C-alpha positions in Angstrom: 0.0 0.0 0.0 2.8 2.4 0.8 4.2 2.3 -2.8 0.8 2.7 -4.5 1.1 6.5 -5.1 4.4 6.1 -6.9 3.1 3.1 -8.9 0.1 5.1 -10.0 2.2 8.1 -10.9 4.5 6.0 -13.1 1.5 4.4 -14.8 -0.2 7.7 -15.5 2.7 10.0 -16.4 5.2 7.6 -18.0 2.8 4.9 -19.2 4.9 2.3 -17.3 3.5 -0.8 -15.9 4.5 -1.5 -12.3 4.3 -4.2 -9.7 5.4 -4.4 -6.1 5.2 -7.8 -4.6 7.9 -7.3 -2.0 6.7 -8.5 1.4 7.7 -6.3 4.4 8.7 -8.1 7.6 8.4 -4.9 9.7 5.4 -3.0 8.4 2.6 -2.8 11.0 0.3 -0.1 9.6 1.3 2.3 12.4 0.8 5.3 10.0 -2.7 4.2 8.8 -5.5 6.1 10.6 -8.9 4.4 11.1 -11.6 5.9 8.9 -15.3 5.8 9.7 -17.5 5.0 6.7 -20.3 7.3 7.9 -20.4 10.1 10.4 -23.5 8.7 11.9 -21.8 5.5 13.0 -20.9 5.3 16.7 -18.7 2.2 16.4 -15.4 1.5 14.7 -12.5 -1.0 14.6 -8.8 -0.4 15.3 -6.3 -2.7 13.7 -3.7 -3.8 16.2 -1.9 -6.5 14.3 -0.9 -7.4 10.7 -0.2 -10.9 9.4 -0.6 -14.3 10.9 1.6 -17.0 12.4 -1.0 -19.8 11.9 -0.3 -21.8 8.7 -3.8 -23.1 8.0 -3.9 -25.2 4.8 -6.7 -23.1 3.3 -5.4 -19.6 4.1 -3.1 -17.3 2.2 -2.7 -14.6 4.8 0.8 -15.7 6.1 2.0 -15.6 2.5 0.4 -12.3 1.5 0.7 -10.3 4.7 3.6 -12.1 6.3 4.2 -13.2 9.8 2.4 -11.6 12.8 3.5 -8.1 13.8 1.7 -5.8 16.3 1.2 -2.1 16.2 2.9 -0.1 18.9 0.8 0.5 22.0 1.2 4.3 21.6 -0.2 4.1 18.1 -3.1 2.0 19.2 -3.9 4.5 22.0 -3.6 7.4 19.5 -6.1 5.7 17.2 -8.5 5.1 20.1 -8.3 8.7 21.3 -8.9 10.0 17.8 -12.0 7.8 17.4 -13.4 8.8 20.8 -12.9 12.5 20.0 -14.8 12.0 16.7 -17.8 10.5 18.5 -17.2 6.8 18.5 -18.5 5.2 21.7 
């Protein structure tokens, strides 16, 4: 997701095809802020983890999102405070 803007820019301005399949072993989505789909909603979710360590035979998550990594506690609390301040209960 982080390289999407540059991939789109290259595609639109230089007519280049792009692909990024590099899997990050450290990315935790710390910089992604929760978004509410409608202002009238009073509930929301906060992502606290990315990836999975379970290797279920039917699941691709460990191969597409990588091993389990948790967001930092301070980032989780910041997300929580931001949502409460916007009216989430």
